[in-house]
C-alpha positions as protocol buffer text, in pm:
chain_id: "A"
residue {
  index: 1
  type: MET
  ca { x: -853 y: -2862 z: 68 }
}
residue {
  index: 2
  type: SER
  ca { x: -792 y: -2521 z: 303 }
}
residue {
  index: 3
  type: ARG
  ca { x: -474 y: -2334 z: 235 }
}
residue {
  index: 4
  type: PHE
  ca { x: -228 y: -2276 z: 516 }
}
residue {
  index: 5
  type: PHE
  ca { x: -172 y: -1877 z: 444 }
}
residue {
  index: 6
  type: VAL
  ca { x: 134 y: -1717 z: 497 }
}
residue {
  index: 7
  type: SER
  ca { x: 84 y: -1575 z: 802 }
}
residue {
  index: 8
  type: GLN
  ca { x: -25 y: -1938 z: 968 }
}
residue {
  index: 9
  type: LEU
  ca { x: 265 y: -2103 z: 827 }
}
residue {
  index: 10
  type: GLN
  ca { x: 487 y: -2301 z: 1145 }
}
residue {
  index: 11
  type: HIS
  ca { x: 889 y: -2368 z: 1132 }
}
residue {
  index: 12
  type: ASN
  ca { x: 918 y: -2729 z: 925 }
}
residue {
  index: 13
  type: GLN
  ca { x: 572 y: -2764 z: 792 }
}
residue {
  index: 14
  type: GLN
  ca { x: 577 y: -2862 z: 419 }
}
residue {
  index: 15
  type: VAL
  ca { x: 400 y: -2680 z: 197 }
}
residue {
  index: 16
  type: ASP
  ca { x: 227 y: -2783 z: -108 }
}
residue {
  index: 17
  type: GLN
  ca { x: 11 y: -2482 z: -247 }
}
residue {
  index: 18
  type: VAL
  ca { x: -50 y: -2133 z: -508 }
}
residue {
  index: 19
  type: PHE
  ca { x: 151 y: -1831 z: -460 }
}
residue {
  index: 20
  type: LEU
  ca { x: 185 y: -1515 z: -611 }
}
residue {
  index: 21
  type: ALA
  ca { x: 511 y: -1459 z: -731 }
}
residue {
  index: 22
  type: SER
  ca { x: 704 y: -1126 z: -691 }
}
residue {
  index: 23
  type: ASN
  ca { x: 1044 y: -1027 z: -731 }
}
residue {
  index: 24
  type: LYS
  ca { x: 1222 y: -1334 z: -891 }
}
residue {
  index: 25
  type: GLN
  ca { x: 1619 y: -1318 z: -902 }
}
residue {
  index: 26
  type: LEU
  ca { x: 1859 y: -1617 z: -1002 }
}
residue {
  index: 27
  type: ARG
  ca { x: 2160 y: -1558 z: -781 }
}
residue {
  index: 28
  type: PRO
  ca { x: 2469 y: -1739 z: -715 }
}
residue {
  index: 29
  type: ASN
  ca { x: 2589 y: -1851 z: -388 }
}
residue {
  index: 30
  type: ARG
  ca { x: 2974 y: -1817 z: -248 }
}
residue {
  index: 31
  type: GLN
  ca { x: 3020 y: -2164 z: -426 }
}
residue {
  index: 32
  type: GLY
  ca { x: 2902 y: -2028 z: -723 }
}
residue {
  index: 33
  type: ASN
  ca { x: 2575 y: -2262 z: -783 }
}
residue {
  index: 34
  type: LEU
  ca { x: 2266 y: -2084 z: -870 }
}
residue {
  index: 35
  type: PHE
  ca { x: 1946 y: -2028 z: -699 }
}
residue {
  index: 36
  type: LEU
  ca { x: 1614 y: -1911 z: -731 }
}
residue {
  index: 37
  type: GLN
  ca { x: 1495 y: -1622 z: -490 }
}
residue {
  index: 38
  type: ILE
  ca { x: 1144 y: -1482 z: -533 }
}
residue {
  index: 39
  type: ASP
  ca { x: 883 y: -1355 z: -297 }
}
residue {
  index: 40
  type: LEU
  ca { x: 522 y: -1529 z: -278 }
}
residue {
  index: 41
  type: SER
  ca { x: 242 y: -1359 z: -88 }
}
residue {
  index: 42
  type: ASP
  ca { x: -131 y: -1393 z: -51 }
}
residue {
  index: 43
  type: ARG
  ca { x: -383 y: -1231 z: 99 }
}
residue {
  index: 44
  type: SER
  ca { x: -210 y: -1274 z: 476 }
}
residue {
  index: 45
  type: GLY
  ca { x: 141 y: -1139 z: 402 }
}
residue {
  index: 46
  type: SER
  ca { x: 451 y: -1238 z: 220 }
}
residue {
  index: 47
  type: MET
  ca { x: 791 y: -1410 z: 264 }
}
residue {
  index: 48
  type: PRO
  ca { x: 1064 y: -1498 z: 87 }
}
residue {
  index: 49
  type: CYS
  ca { x: 1192 y: -1832 z: -94 }
}
residue {
  index: 50
  type: ARG
  ca { x: 1440 y: -2001 z: -217 }
}
residue {
  index: 51
  type: MET
  ca { x: 1491 y: -2290 z: -445 }
}
residue {
  index: 52
  type: TRP
  ca { x: 1884 y: -2408 z: -456 }
}
residue {
  index: 53
  type: ASN
  ca { x: 2007 y: -2568 z: -712 }
}
residue {
  index: 54
  type: ALA
  ca { x: 1841 y: -2392 z: -971 }
}
residue {
  index: 55
  type: THR
  ca { x: 1815 y: -2344 z: -1321 }
}
residue {
  index: 56
  type: GLU
  ca { x: 1810 y: -2059 z: -1636 }
}
residue {
  index: 57
  type: ARG
  ca { x: 1536 y: -2249 z: -1764 }
}
residue {
  index: 58
  type: ASP
  ca { x: 1396 y: -2280 z: -1346 }
}
residue {
  index: 59
  type: TYR
  ca { x: 1377 y: -1853 z: -1406 }
}
residue {
  index: 60
  type: ALA
  ca { x: 1229 y: -1782 z: -1699 }
}
residue {
  index: 61
  type: ALA
  ca { x: 922 y: -2004 z: -1633 }
}
residue {
  index: 62
  type: ILE
  ca { x: 741 y: -1806 z: -1408 }
}
residue {
  index: 63
  type: GLU
  ca { x: 751 y: -1441 z: -1464 }
}
residue {
  index: 64
  type: ASN
  ca { x: 637 y: -1185 z: -1175 }
}
residue {
  index: 65
  type: GLY
  ca { x: 313 y: -1125 z: -1084 }
}
residue {
  index: 66
  type: ASP
  ca { x: 244 y: -1516 z: -1172 }
}
residue {
  index: 67
  type: TYR
  ca { x: 64 y: -1759 z: -956 }
}
residue {
  index: 68
  type: VAL
  ca { x: 241 y: -1998 z: -872 }
}
residue {
  index: 69
  type: TYR
  ca { x: 236 y: -2384 z: -719 }
}
residue {
  index: 70
  type: VAL
  ca { x: 494 y: -2425 z: -474 }
}
residue {
  index: 71
  type: GLU
  ca { x: 647 y: -2733 z: -297 }
}
residue {
  index: 72
  type: GLY
  ca { x: 899 y: -2705 z: -15 }
}
residue {
  index: 73
  type: THR
  ca { x: 953 y: -2655 z: 385 }
}
residue {
  index: 74
  type: ALA
  ca { x: 836 y: -2363 z: 557 }
}
residue {
  index: 75
  type: GLN
  ca { x: 1138 y: -2252 z: 740 }
}
residue {
  index: 76
  type: LEU
  ca { x: 1223 y: -2010 z: 1028 }
}
residue {
  index: 77
  type: PHE
  ca { x: 1556 y: -1848 z: 976 }
}
residue {
  index: 78
  type: GLN
  ca { x: 1639 y: -1508 z: 1161 }
}
residue {
  index: 79
  type: GLY
  ca { x: 1320 y: -1487 z: 1349 }
}
residue {
  index: 80
  type: SER
  ca { x: 1156 y: -1455 z: 1011 }
}
residue {
  index: 81
  type: MET
  ca { x: 982 y: -1729 z: 837 }
}
residue {
  index: 82
  type: GLN
  ca { x: 1098 y: -1832 z: 459 }
}
residue {
  index: 83
  type: LEU
  ca { x: 1040 y: -2091 z: 221 }
}
residue {
  index: 84
  type: ILE
  ca { x: 1280 y: -2348 z: 80 }
}
residue {
  index: 85
  type: ALA
  ca { x: 1141 y: -2493 z: -186 }
}
residue {
  index: 86
  type: GLN
  ca { x: 1186 y: -2838 z: -408 }
}
residue {
  index: 87
  type: SER
  ca { x: 982 y: -2717 z: -681 }
}
residue {
  index: 88
  type: ILE
  ca { x: 822 y: -2419 z: -886 }
}
residue {
  index: 89
  type: LYS
  ca { x: 566 y: -2386 z: -1147 }
}
residue {
  index: 90
  type: ARG
  ca { x: 296 y: -2204 z: -1317 }
}
residue {
  index: 91
  type: ALA
  ca { x: -27 y: -2297 z: -1166 }
}
residue {
  index: 92
  type: GLU
  ca { x: -287 y: -2333 z: -1362 }
}
residue {
  index: 93
  type: PRO
  ca { x: -628 y: -2121 z: -1371 }
}
residue {
  index: 94
  type: GLY
  ca { x: -850 y: -2405 z: -1218 }
}
residue {
  index: 95
  type: ASP
  ca { x: -588 y: -2444 z: -890 }
}
residue {
  index: 96
  type: VAL
  ca { x: -616 y: -2032 z: -807 }
}
residue {
  index: 97
  type: ASP
  ca { x: -891 y: -1881 z: -596 }
}
residue {
  index: 98
  type: GLU
  ca { x: -832 y: -1515 z: -595 }
}
residue {
  index: 99
  type: SER
  ca { x: -1026 y: -1451 z: -310 }
}
residue {
  index: 100
  type: ASP
  ca { x: -706 y: -1580 z: -143 }
}
residue {
  index: 101
  type: PHE
  ca { x: -517 y: -1300 z: -287 }
}
residue {
  index: 102
  type: MET
  ca { x: -723 y: -1004 z: -195 }
}
residue {
  index: 103
  type: THR
  ca { x: -653 y: -811 z: 128 }
}
residue {
  index: 104
  type: LEU
  ca { x: -1009 y: -663 z: 40 }
}
residue {
  index: 105
  type: GLN
  ca { x: -1281 y: -828 z: -93 }
}
residue {
  index: 106
  type: THR
  ca { x: -1508 y: -634 z: -390 }
}
residue {
  index: 107
  type: SER
  ca { x: -1770 y: -521 z: -158 }
}
residue {
  index: 108
  type: GLU
  ca { x: -1574 y: -367 z: 109 }
}
residue {
  index: 109
  type: VAL
  ca { x: -1390 y: -148 z: -174 }
}
residue {
  index: 110
  type: GLN
  ca { x: -1781 y: -88 z: -314 }
}
residue {
  index: 111
  type: GLU
  ca { x: -1825 y: 9 z: 53 }
}
residue {
  index: 112
  type: LEU
  ca { x: -1503 y: 267 z: 103 }
}
residue {
  index: 113
  type: LYS
  ca { x: -1553 y: 410 z: -231 }
}
residue {
  index: 114
  type: GLU
  ca { x: -1926 y: 498 z: -119 }
}
residue {
  index: 115
  type: ARG
  ca { x: -1816 y: 659 z: 227 }
}
residue {
  index: 116
  type: LEU
  ca { x: -1508 y: 844 z: -5 }
}
residue {
  index: 117
  type: LEU
  ca { x: -1809 y: 979 z: -206 }
}
residue {
  index: 118
  type: LYS
  ca { x: -2039 y: 1065 z: 43 }
}
residue {
  index: 119
  type: THR
  ca { x: -1773 y: 1264 z: 272 }
}
residue {
  index: 120
  type: LEU
  ca { x: -1639 y: 1460 z: -32 }
}
residue {
  index: 121
  type: ARG
  ca { x: -1957 y: 1545 z: -185 }
}
residue {
  index: 122
  type: GLY
  ca { x: -2035 y: 1665 z: 133 }
}
residue {
  index: 123
  type: ILE
  ca { x: -1813 y: 1940 z: 88 }
}
residue {
  index: 124
  type: LYS
  ca { x: -1952 y: 2356 z: 63 }
}
residue {
  index: 125
  type: SER
  ca { x: -1716 y: 2530 z: -28 }
}
residue {
  index: 126
  type: LYS
  ca { x: -1762 y: 2576 z: -415 }
}
residue {
  index: 127
  type: PRO
  ca { x: -1406 y: 2586 z: -564 }
}
residue {
  index: 128
  type: LEU
  ca { x: -1320 y: 2303 z: -329 }
}
residue {
  index: 129
  type: ALA
  ca { x: -1658 y: 2111 z: -453 }
}
residue {
  index: 130
  type: ALA
  ca { x: -1574 y: 2167 z: -791 }
}
residue {
  index: 131
  type: LEU
  ca { x: -1191 y: 2018 z: -788 }
}
residue {
  index: 132
  type: VAL
  ca { x: -1302 y: 1677 z: -593 }
}
residue {
  index: 133
  type: GLU
  ca { x: -1537 y: 1639 z: -919 }
}
residue {
  index: 134
  type: ALA
  ca { x: -1306 y: 1680 z: -1124 }
}
residue {
  index: 135
  type: TYR
  ca { x: -1160 y: 1378 z: -982 }
}
residue {
  index: 136
  type: LEU
  ca { x: -1486 y: 1174 z: -890 }
}
residue {
  index: 137
  type: THR
  ca { x: -1587 y: 1153 z: -1201 }
}
residue {
  index: 138
  type: ASP
  ca { x: -1285 y: 1063 z: -1428 }
}
residue {
  index: 139
  type: ASP
  ca { x: -1331 y: 758 z: -1438 }
}
residue {
  index: 140
  type: VAL
  ca { x: -1014 y: 646 z: -1532 }
}
residue {
  index: 141
  type: PHE
  ca { x: -864 y: 788 z: -1253 }
}
residue {
  index: 142
  type: MET
  ca { x: -1083 y: 667 z: -972 }
}
residue {
  index: 143
  type: ASP
  ca { x: -1078 y: 296 z: -1118 }
}
residue {
  index: 144
  type: LYS
  ca { x: -727 y: 346 z: -1062 }
}
residue {
  index: 145
  type: PHE
  ca { x: -751 y: 487 z: -723 }
}
residue {
  index: 146
  type: CYS
  ca { x: -992 y: 219 z: -605 }
}
residue {
  index: 147
  type: ARG
  ca { x: -752 y: -81 z: -695 }
}
residue {
  index: 148
  type: ALA
  ca { x: -364 y: 131 z: -640 }
}
residue {
  index: 149
  type: PRO
  ca { x: -205 y: -3 z: -277 }
}
residue {
  index: 150
  type: ALA
  ca { x: -58 y: 279 z: -78 }
}
residue {
  index: 151
  type: GLY
  ca { x: 270 y: 139 z: -119 }
}
residue {
  index: 152
  type: ILE
  ca { x: 473 y: -216 z: -217 }
}
residue {
  index: 153
  type: LYS
  ca { x: 632 y: -291 z: 136 }
}
residue {
  index: 154
  type: ASN
  ca { x: 560 y: -68 z: 459 }
}
residue {
  index: 155
  type: HIS
  ca { x: 183 y: 6 z: 465 }
}
residue {
  index: 156
  type: HIS
  ca { x: -156 y: -103 z: 280 }
}
residue {
  index: 157
  type: ALA
  ca { x: 40 y: -258 z: 46 }
}
residue {
  index: 158
  type: TYR
  ca { x: -266 y: -445 z: -136 }
}
residue {
  index: 159
  type: LYS
  ca { x: -490 y: -356 z: -386 }
}
residue {
  index: 160
  type: GLY
  ca { x: -754 y: -135 z: -254 }
}
residue {
  index: 161
  type: GLY
  ca { x: -477 y: -12 z: 0 }
}
residue {
  index: 162
  type: LEU
  ca { x: -490 y: 373 z: -113 }
}
residue {
  index: 163
  type: LEU
  ca { x: -860 y: 341 z: -83 }
}
residue {
  index: 164
  type: ASP
  ca { x: -850 y: 209 z: 252 }
}
residue {
  index: 165
  type: HIS
  ca { x: -604 y: 467 z: 406 }
}
residue {
  index: 166
  type: VAL
  ca { x: -763 y: 741 z: 256 }
}
residue {
  index: 167
  type: VAL
  ca { x: -1092 y: 693 z: 380 }
}
residue {
  index: 168
  type: ASN
  ca { x: -981 y: 601 z: 713 }
}
residue {
  index: 169
  type: LEU
  ca { x: -800 y: 875 z: 717 }
}
residue {
  index: 170
  type: MET
  ca { x: -1092 y: 1127 z: 654 }
}
residue {
  index: 171
  type: ASP
  ca { x: -1253 y: 966 z: 965 }
}
residue {
  index: 172
  type: VAL
  ca { x: -978 y: 1032 z: 1191 }
}
residue {
  index: 173
  type: ALA
  ca { x: -941 y: 1408 z: 1010 }
}
residue {
  index: 174
  type: GLN
  ca { x: -1334 y: 1467 z: 1095 }
}
residue {
  index: 175
  type: ALA
  ca { x: -1293 y: 1333 z: 1460 }
}
residue {
  index: 176
  type: VAL
  ca { x: -954 y: 1544 z: 1499 }
}
residue {
  index: 177
  type: ALA
  ca { x: -1072 y: 1899 z: 1303 }
}
residue {
  index: 178
  type: PRO
  ca { x: -1339 y: 1936 z: 1556 }
}
residue {
  index: 179
  type: LYS
  ca { x: -1125 y: 1956 z: 1839 }
}
residue {
  index: 180
  type: TYR
  ca { x: -867 y: 2215 z: 1669 }
}
residue {
  index: 181
  type: PRO
  ca { x: -1145 y: 2518 z: 1529 }
}
residue {
  index: 182
  type: GLN
  ca { x: -834 y: 2670 z: 1397 }
}
residue {
  index: 183
  type: VAL
  ca { x: -798 y: 2427 z: 1150 }
}
residue {
  index: 184
  type: ASP
  ca { x: -1014 y: 2418 z: 757 }
}
residue {
  index: 185
  type: VAL
  ca { x: -1155 y: 2093 z: 827 }
}
residue {
  index: 186
  type: GLU
  ca { x: -1304 y: 2073 z: 395 }
}
residue {
  index: 187
  type: LYS
  ca { x: -947 y: 2219 z: 333 }
}
residue {
  index: 188
  type: LEU
  ca { x: -777 y: 1894 z: 553 }
}
residue {
  index: 189
  type: LEU
  ca { x: -1011 y: 1647 z: 414 }
}
residue {
  index: 190
  type: VAL
  ca { x: -938 y: 1756 z: 25 }
}
residue {
  index: 191
  type: GLY
  ca { x: -577 y: 1718 z: 134 }
}
residue {
  index: 192
  type: VAL
  ca { x: -624 y: 1389 z: 291 }
}
residue {
  index: 193
  type: PHE
  ca { x: -771 y: 1311 z: -48 }
}
residue {
  index: 194
  type: LEU
  ca { x: -500 y: 1426 z: -260 }
}
residue {
  index: 195
  type: HIS
  ca { x: -165 y: 1392 z: -111 }
}
residue {
  index: 196
  type: ASP
  ca { x: -139 y: 1044 z: -201 }
}
residue {
  index: 197
  type: SER
  ca { x: -308 y: 1046 z: -589 }
}
residue {
  index: 198
  type: GLY
  ca { x: -2 y: 1041 z: -744 }
}
residue {
  index: 199
  type: LYS
  ca { x: 59 y: 674 z: -652 }
}
residue {
  index: 200
  type: VAL
  ca { x: -175 y: 559 z: -885 }
}
residue {
  index: 201
  type: ASP
  ca { x: 67 y: 626 z: -1160 }
}
residue {
  index: 202
  type: GLU
  ca { x: 345 y: 547 z: -948 }
}
residue {
  index: 203
  type: LEU
  ca { x: 251 y: 236 z: -894 }
}
residue {
  index: 204
  type: GLU
  ca { x: 230 y: -136 z: -1112 }
}
residue {
  index: 205
  type: TYR
  ca { x: -88 y: -311 z: -942 }
}
residue {
  index: 206
  type: GLU
  ca { x: -230 y: -516 z: -1246 }
}
residue {
  index: 207
  type: ARG
  ca { x: -37 y: -863 z: -1078 }
}
residue {
  index: 208
  type: ASP
  ca { x: 235 y: -790 z: -788 }
}
residue {
  index: 209
  type: LEU
  ca { x: 321 y: -467 z: -686 }
}
residue {
  index: 210
  type: ALA
  ca { x: 621 y: -251 z: -815 }
}
residue {
  index: 211
  type: TYR
  ca { x: 688 y: 99 z: -916 }
}
residue {
  index: 212
  type: THR
  ca { x: 570 y: 250 z: -1294 }
}
residue {
  index: 213
  type: ASP
  ca { x: 914 y: 385 z: -1445 }
}
residue {
  index: 214
  type: GLU
  ca { x: 756 y: 697 z: -1432 }
}
residue {
  index: 215
  type: GLY
  ca { x: 681 y: 628 z: -1055 }
}
residue {
  index: 216
  type: GLN
  ca { x: 1053 y: 586 z: -1015 }
}
residue {
  index: 217
  type: MET
  ca { x: 1186 y: 866 z: -1214 }
}
residue {
  index: 218
  type: ILE
  ca { x: 904 y: 1122 z: -1081 }
}
residue {
  index: 219
  type: GLY
  ca { x: 759 y: 997 z: -772 }
}
residue {
  index: 220
  type: HIS
  ca { x: 392 y: 1006 z: -646 }
}
residue {
  index: 221
  type: ILE
  ca { x: 399 y: 1339 z: -488 }
}
residue {
  index: 222
  type: VAL
  ca { x: 502 y: 1534 z: -820 }
}
residue {
  index: 223
  type: GLN
  ca { x: 277 y: 1333 z: -955 }
}
residue {
  index: 224
  type: ALA
  ca { x: 18 y: 1449 z: -736 }
}
residue {
  index: 225
  type: ALA
  ca { x: 119 y: 1762 z: -800 }
}
residue {
  index: 226
  type: CYS
  ca { x: 168 y: 1801 z: -1117 }
}
residue {
  index: 227
  type: LEU
  ca { x: -238 y: 1622 z: -1169 }
}
residue {
  index: 228
  type: LEU
  ca { x: -364 y: 1891 z: -910 }
}
residue {
  index: 229
  type: ASP
  ca { x: -287 y: 2193 z: -1142 }
}
residue {
  index: 230
  type: ARG
  ca { x: -467 y: 1978 z: -1446 }
}
residue {
  index: 231
  type: LYS
  ca { x: -786 y: 1901 z: -1228 }
}
residue {
  index: 232
  type: ALA
  ca { x: -758 y: 2305 z: -1119 }
}
residue {
  index: 233
  type: ARG
  ca { x: -793 y: 2381 z: -1417 }
}
residue {
  index: 234
  type: GLU
  ca { x: -1077 y: 2166 z: -1520 }
}
residue {
  index: 235
  type: ALA
  ca { x: -1266 y: 2271 z: -1171 }
}
residue {
  index: 236
  type: GLU
  ca { x: -1256 y: 2650 z: -1366 }
}
residue {
  index: 237
  type: GLY
  ca { x: -1442 y: 2517 z: -1657 }
}
residue {
  index: 238
  type: ARG
  ca { x: -1659 y: 2287 z: -1473 }
}
residue {
  index: 239
  type: ALA
  ca { x: -1801 y: 2535 z: -1247 }
}
residue {
  index: 240
  type: GLN
  ca { x: -1748 y: 2857 z: -1433 }
}
residue {
  index: 241
  type: LEU
  ca { x: -1535 y: 2996 z: -1185 }
}
residue {
  index: 242
  type: ALA
  ca { x: -1144 y: 3109 z: -1127 }
}
residue {
  index: 243
  type: PHE
  ca { x: -971 y: 2886 z: -893 }
}
residue {
  index: 244
  type: PRO
  ca { x: -863 y: 3099 z: -571 }
}
residue {
  index: 245
  type: PRO
  ca { x: -452 y: 3118 z: -647 }
}
residue {
  index: 246
  type: MET
  ca { x: -371 y: 3084 z: -313 }
}
residue {
  index: 247
  type: LEU
  ca { x: -591 y: 2807 z: -202 }
}
residue {
  index: 248
  type: LEU
  ca { x: -444 y: 2586 z: -481 }
}
residue {
  index: 249
  type: MET
  ca { x: -107 y: 2690 z: -308 }
}
residue {
  index: 250
  type: GLU
  ca { x: -240 y: 2569 z: -1 }
}
residue {
  index: 251
  type: LEU
  ca { x: -364 y: 2286 z: -105 }
}
residue {
  index: 252
  type: LYS
  ca { x: -31 y: 2174 z: -331 }
}
residue {
  index: 253
  type: HIS
  ca { x: 185 y: 2254 z: 5 }
}
residue {
  index: 254
  type: MET
  ca { x: -16 y: 1970 z: 153 }
}
residue {
  index: 255
  type: VAL
  ca { x: 70 y: 1750 z: -124 }
}
residue {
  index: 256
  type: LEU
  ca { x: 439 y: 1801 z: -122 }
}
residue {
  index: 257
  type: SER
  ca { x: 506 y: 1805 z: 246 }
}
residue {
  index: 258
  type: HIS
  ca { x: 258 y: 1603 z: 378 }
}
residue {
  index: 259
  type: HIS
  ca { x: 575 y: 1309 z: 479 }
}
residue {
  index: 260
  type: GLY
  ca { x: 643 y: 1561 z: 721 }
}
residue {
  index: 261
  type: HIS
  ca { x: 1032 y: 1550 z: 703 }
}
residue {
  index: 262
  type: LEU
  ca { x: 1270 y: 1639 z: 413 }
}
residue {
  index: 263
  type: ALA
  ca { x: 1479 y: 1311 z: 503 }
}
residue {
  index: 264
  type: PHE
  ca { x: 1176 y: 1153 z: 453 }
}
residue {
  index: 265
  type: GLY
  ca { x: 1097 y: 1252 z: 78 }
}
residue {
  index: 266
  type: SER
  ca { x: 872 y: 1571 z: 129 }
}
residue {
  index: 267
  type: PRO
  ca { x: 1030 y: 1895 z: -46 }
}
residue {
  index: 268
  type: LYS
  ca { x: 876 y: 2111 z: 171 }
}
residue {
  index: 269
  type: LEU
  ca { x: 784 y: 2098 z: 572 }
}
residue {
  index: 270
  type: PRO
  ca { x: 455 y: 2140 z: 692 }
}
residue {
  index: 271
  type: MET
  ca { x: 396 y: 2525 z: 735 }
}
residue {
  index: 272
  type: THR
  ca { x: -6 y: 2513 z: 759 }
}
residue {
  index: 273
  type: LEU
  ca { x: -213 y: 2405 z: 1021 }
}
residue {
  index: 274
  type: GLU
  ca { x: -386 y: 2158 z: 750 }
}
residue {
  index: 275
  type: ALA
  ca { x: -26 y: 2077 z: 680 }
}
residue {
  index: 276
  type: VAL
  ca { x: 53 y: 1965 z: 1028 }
}
residue {
  index: 277
  type: VAL
  ca { x: -231 y: 1792 z: 1073 }
}
residue {
  index: 278
  type: LEU
  ca { x: -239 y: 1566 z: 738 }
}
residue {
  index: 279
  type: SER
  ca { x: 119 y: 1489 z: 797 }
}
residue {
  index: 280
  type: ALA
  ca { x: 31 y: 1391 z: 1160 }
}
residue {
  index: 281
  type: ILE
  ca { x: -216 y: 1169 z: 1106 }
}
residue {
  index: 282
  type: ASP
  ca { x: -61 y: 1040 z: 775 }
}
residue {
  index: 283
  type: ASP
  ca { x: 216 y: 935 z: 954 }
}
residue {
  index: 284
  type: MET
  ca { x: 23 y: 756 z: 1247 }
}
residue {
  index: 285
  type: ASP
  ca { x: -212 y: 556 z: 999 }
}
residue {
  index: 286
  type: ALA
  ca { x: 88 y: 411 z: 786 }
}
residue {
  index: 287
  type: LYS
  ca { x: 307 y: 316 z: 1127 }
}
residue {
  index: 288
  type: LEU
  ca { x: -37 y: 167 z: 1322 }
}
residue {
  index: 289
  type: ALA
  ca { x: -90 y: -21 z: 978 }
}
residue {
  index: 290
  type: SER
  ca { x: 274 y: -132 z: 922 }
}
residue {
  index: 291
  type: PHE
  ca { x: 318 y: -210 z: 1290 }
}
residue {
  index: 292
  type: THR
  ca { x: -21 y: -445 z: 1313 }
}
residue {
  index: 293
  type: GLY
  ca { x: 114 y: -615 z: 981 }
}
residue {
  index: 294
  type: LEU
  ca { x: 449 y: -714 z: 1153 }
}
residue {
  index: 295
  type: ILE
  ca { x: 265 y: -756 z: 1450 }
}
residue {
  index: 296
  type: LYS
  ca { x: 6 y: -1013 z: 1274 }
}
residue {
  index: 297
  type: GLU
  ca { x: 302 y: -1197 z: 1038 }
}
residue {
  index: 298
  type: CYS
  ca { x: 527 y: -1262 z: 1332 }
}
residue {
  index: 299
  type: PRO
  ca { x: 632 y: -1632 z: 1319 }
}
residue {
  index: 300
  type: ASN
  ca { x: 729 y: -1629 z: 1693 }
}
residue {
  index: 301
  type: ALA
  ca { x: 338 y: -1762 z: 1825 }
}
residue {
  index: 302
  type: ASP
  ca { x: 511 y: -1813 z: 2215 }
}
residue {
  index: 303
  type: SER
  ca { x: 662 y: -1512 z: 2238 }
}
residue {
  index: 304
  type: ARG
  ca { x: 469 y: -1178 z: 2380 }
}
residue {
  index: 305
  type: TRP
  ca { x: 721 y: -991 z: 2125 }
}
residue {
  index: 306
  type: THR
  ca { x: 810 y: -985 z: 1793 }
}
residue {
  index: 307
  type: GLN
  ca { x: 1167 y: -1047 z: 1685 }
}
residue {
  index: 308
  type: TYR
  ca { x: 1356 y: -743 z: 1650 }
}
residue {
  index: 309
  type: PHE
  ca { x: 1326 y: -500 z: 1323 }
}
residue {
  index: 310
  type: PRO
  ca { x: 1615 y: -325 z: 1207 }
}
residue {
  index: 311
  type: ASN
  ca { x: 1408 y: -66 z: 986 }
}
residue {
  index: 312
  type: ILE
  ca { x: 1213 y: 36 z: 1291 }
}
residue {
  index: 313
  type: ASP
  ca { x: 1469 y: 22 z: 1528 }
}
residue {
  index: 314
  type: ARG
  ca { x: 1292 y: -197 z: 1790 }
}
residue {
  index: 315
  type: LYS
  ca { x: 1076 y: -495 z: 1910 }
}
residue {
  index: 316
  type: LEU
  ca { x: 692 y: -510 z: 1964 }
}
residue {
  index: 317
  type: TRP
  ca { x: 500 y: -581 z: 2182 }
}
residue {
  index: 318
  type: LYS
  ca { x: 252 y: -806 z: 2109 }
}
residue {
  index: 319
  type: GLY
  ca { x: 72 y: -875 z: 2442 }
}
residue {
  index: 320
  type: VAL
  ca { x: -114 y: -1131 z: 2651 }
}
residue {
  index: 321
  type: LYS
  ca { x: -349 y: -1335 z: 2439 }
}
residue {
  index: 322
  type: ALA
  ca { x: -691 y: -1368 z: 2638 }
}
residue {
  index: 323
  type: ASP
  ca { x: -785 y: -1703 z: 2787 }
}
């Protein structure tokens, strides 16, 4: 029997199927009774779930990253869908269809990787090409780069999301750069490739999405800058050249400034033309991906507007459906 995905659930719909569990918590209510709170997800999105009158045994029976079999009822609460569960148990392997939890299928990831390689291996600058090859020939790095998400909540929060985000930004960069001949398109493309490269180690993505200890303590911006130093040294050995110090500084600056604002976590504000472009298109791509997801997951099917989202301080217009 085909499943109902998270984005398809309706108010008061009975649910009896498998989800991916994450962020489990055992919490007391106002009366001191325990309830289990977890996030349930599939390839279409995620939603919170609560099971009332839970026990320590219920909490210990599942782990973050488990596939769980849930029986319960979907409820619309304060404009968002949640699930009230009667039972939650670890799913049997035969009950799980992995494709239900993969936003990008294997063939799509491979296609994105081929597009990435084609674009980066078209770079003519010798130092930039040598630097790129130091990353592309690192099998461990590339395996993680193609599996990592770009985030755990806000945008491209799925396996392969980082690759998807970067390839899309490369397309945008190549479309925008010819309009501004003062921008070095090859330098911009390398900045696009490297700006979130630290996320391969900042995030955990074997099953559920979470931060690693190093990710919590250091963060992907610093991790990417440190990795860039190492790869520049590798590039020197690979191509028998001295990597230009000013070019390395400019690439580091693109990594360090790509969030665009000090309040958003950038150690520096963009101060080169390429860094300005990278920050702008990165912000655009992230917002469009995030907002599209909010519209797609909105349970207000009969409204032209989503509910109000406090984190972005607005509702979103869903438009008028064509007849």
